[in-house]
C-alpha positions in Angstrom: 220.8 -24.6 167.5 220.0 -22.9 171.0 216.1 -22.6 170.2 213.8 -23.6 173.2 213.9 -27.2 174.3 210.3 -27.8 173.2 211.0 -27.0 169.4 209.6 -30.1 167.5 209.2 -28.8 163.9 211.0 -27.0 161.4 209.9 -25.7 158.1 211.5 -24.6 155.2 210.6 -22.5 152.3 212.0 -24.0 148.9 213.0 -21.4 146.3 216.1 -19.5 146.6 216.3 -20.9 150.2 217.1 -24.7 149.6 217.5 -24.6 145.7 218.1 -22.4 142.7 218.1 -22.2 139.0 221.4 -22.6 137.3 220.7 -19.2 135.8 219.3 -16.3 137.6 215.5 -15.1 136.6 217.0 -11.7 134.6 219.1 -13.4 132.4 216.5 -15.9 131.3 213.9 -13.5 130.9 216.1 -11.2 128.5 216.5 -14.3 126.4 212.8 -14.9 126.3 212.1 -11.3 125.2 214.8 -11.8 122.2 213.5 -15.6 121.5 210.0 -14.0 121.4 211.4 -10.8 119.5 209.7 -8.6 121.7 211.5 -5.2 122.8 211.9 -6.1 126.7 209.5 -3.6 128.4 209.6 -4.5 132.0 212.2 -6.5 134.3 212.1 -9.6 136.4 211.5 -7.8 139.5 208.1 -6.5 138.5 207.3 -10.7 137.9 208.4 -11.3 141.2 206.4 -8.4 142.6 202.9 -9.6 140.9 203.3 -13.6 140.7 201.7 -14.6 143.9 198.6 -12.5 142.6 198.2 -15.6 140.0 198.8 -18.6 142.1 195.5 -19.2 142.9 193.8 -18.6 139.6 196.3 -20.4 137.5 196.3 -24.1 136.9 200.0 -24.6 136.3 203.1 -22.4 136.4 202.8 -21.8 132.4 199.2 -20.5 132.8 200.5 -18.0 135.8 203.4 -16.9 133.7 201.1 -16.0 130.6 198.5 -14.5 132.6 201.0 -12.6 134.4 203.6 -11.8 131.6 200.5 -10.9 129.5 199.2 -8.0 132.0 202.7 -6.6 132.6 203.2 -6.3 128.7 199.6 -4.8 128.2 200.5 -2.2 131.0 203.5 -1.3 129.3 201.5 -0.6 126.0 202.4 -3.8 124.0 199.9 -6.7 123.2 198.6 -9.1 125.4 199.8 -11.8 122.9 203.3 -10.4 122.8 203.5 -11.2 126.6 202.1 -14.7 126.4 205.0 -15.2 123.4 207.4 -14.2 126.3 205.9 -16.7 128.9 206.4 -19.5 126.3 209.9 -18.8 125.3 210.6 -18.1 129.2 209.0 -21.6 130.1 211.0 -23.4 127.0 214.6 -21.7 128.4 213.7 -22.8 131.8 213.1 -26.3 131.1 216.7 -26.2 129.8 218.2 -25.3 132.9 219.1 -27.0 136.1 218.0 -27.0 139.4 220.8 -26.7 141.9 220.9 -27.3 145.7 222.1 -24.2 147.8 225.3 -24.8 149.8 224.6 -26.8 152.7 221.0 -27.4 151.7 221.4 -31.1 151.7 223.6 -31.4 155.1 221.1 -29.1 157.1 218.2 -30.7 155.8 219.6 -34.2 156.9 220.9 -32.9 160.1 217.8 -31.8 161.1 215.8 -34.6 159.9 217.2 -36.4 162.9 216.2 -33.9 165.4 212.8 -32.7 164.2 209.9 -33.1 162.4 210.3 -31.3 158.9 208.1 -29.6 156.7 208.2 -27.8 153.4 206.0 -24.6 152.8 206.3 -23.4 149.2 204.9 -20.8 147.0 204.5 -22.8 143.5 202.4 -25.7 141.5 202.6 -29.1 143.5 204.3 -30.7 140.4 206.6 -28.5 139.5 208.1 -27.7 143.2 208.3 -31.4 143.8 210.3 -31.9 140.8 212.6 -29.2 142.1 213.1 -31.6 145.5 213.4 -34.5 143.5 216.4 -33.0 141.3 218.4 -31.9 144.4 217.5 -35.1 146.1 215.6 -33.9 149.1 211.9 -35.3 147.9 212.0 -37.9 150.9 213.2 -35.6 153.9 209.9 -33.7 154.4 207.1 -35.3 156.2 204.4 -32.6 154.7 204.7 -30.4 151.7 202.4 -27.6 151.6 202.1 -26.0 148.0 200.7 -22.6 149.1 198.6 -20.7 146.4 197.3 -24.2 145.4 196.6 -26.4 148.7 196.0 -23.4 150.3 196.1 -19.2 150.1 199.8 -18.4 149.1 202.3 -16.9 151.4 202.2 -14.9 153.3 198.7 -15.8 154.6 198.9 -18.0 157.7 196.9 -20.6 156.2 199.8 -22.7 154.7 201.6 -22.5 158.1 198.4 -23.5 159.7 198.0 -26.5 157.5 201.7 -27.7 157.8 201.7 -27.5 161.6 198.2 -29.2 162.0 200.1 -32.1 159.7 203.1 -32.3 161.7 200.7 -32.2 165.0 202.6 -29.1 166.4 201.7 -25.4 167.4 203.3 -22.4 166.1 205.2 -21.8 169.5 206.9 -25.2 169.0 207.8 -24.5 165.6 210.3 -22.3 163.5 210.3 -21.6 159.6 213.3 -20.7 157.6 213.2 -18.7 154.1 214.8 -15.9 152.0 211.6 -13.5 151.5 210.6 -11.0 154.2 207.2 -10.2 152.4 206.6 -14.0 151.7 208.4 -16.1 154.2 208.8 -13.9 157.2 205.7 -11.8 157.1 204.0 -15.3 156.6 205.6 -17.1 159.5 205.1 -14.1 161.7 201.2 -13.9 161.1 201.0 -17.7 162.0 202.8 -17.0 164.9 206.0 -19.1 164.2 209.6 -17.9 164.9 211.7 -17.1 161.6 214.8 -17.5 160.6 215.7 -15.1 157.3 218.7 -16.0 155.2 218.9 -13.4 152.4 218.8 -14.4 148.7 221.6 -11.7 148.2 224.0 -9.7 150.2 222.1 -6.5 150.1 220.6 -6.7 153.7 218.8 -3.8 155.1 219.7 -2.7 158.7 215.9 -2.7 160.1 214.7 -5.7 157.7 210.9 -5.4 157.8 209.1 -7.4 159.2 211.7 -8.2 161.6 212.6 -11.9 161.8 213.5 -13.7 164.8 217.0 -14.5 163.3 219.1 -13.4 160.3 221.9 -15.7 159.2 224.4 -15.1 156.0 223.9 -18.7 154.8 222.1 -22.3 155.2 225.1 -23.8 156.4 225.6 -21.4 159.5 222.1 -23.4 160.5 224.1 -26.0 161.2 226.4 -24.3 163.6 225.0 -23.0 166.6 224.6 -20.6 168.3 222.0 -18.7 166.1 
């Protein structure tokens, strides 16, 4: 990679950057509505848009989903209990799925571990996120794991980035952050003063992404092949 020679830290996002579920969220949500016996009244995008709002006040991922799904269902004109039933069904269906590494994840992380100090900055409950790391065989690769929303304020706040850099004994000028979300990863990195690499989760890439990342790549595998 062709970053300045004083780069000593690389931090990654987790969900849809290094790993993903074997089935996409939209399909799981549709099945959850069906299992709960509730007519689907909102889509997965509504959940993704709102879930950060519940990170600080939830005890675990099921509690977060029950709060969020309940509010979304009430806003759609239905009872809160119906939304909570959908959350319970979603949890059961997610538990049956596999967590899979994205192509190139292990190779890139292994390569970078020999060149940089590595950190992980992820929005999500610590137990769930560490379970994902174990499932993809990367649980021992990161010197620090910051679960934003629990250890600190959620991304895109600067706090999780600041904490990771403090633990890695580095500064924003010497660090790079890699993630898939403009609104969470790239915005947070910019707020904290880190350079950023955006790897979109889908092929639908705007010509002028906002906020603008330092670099945009098509896949994790491109990280291992300079220049970028």
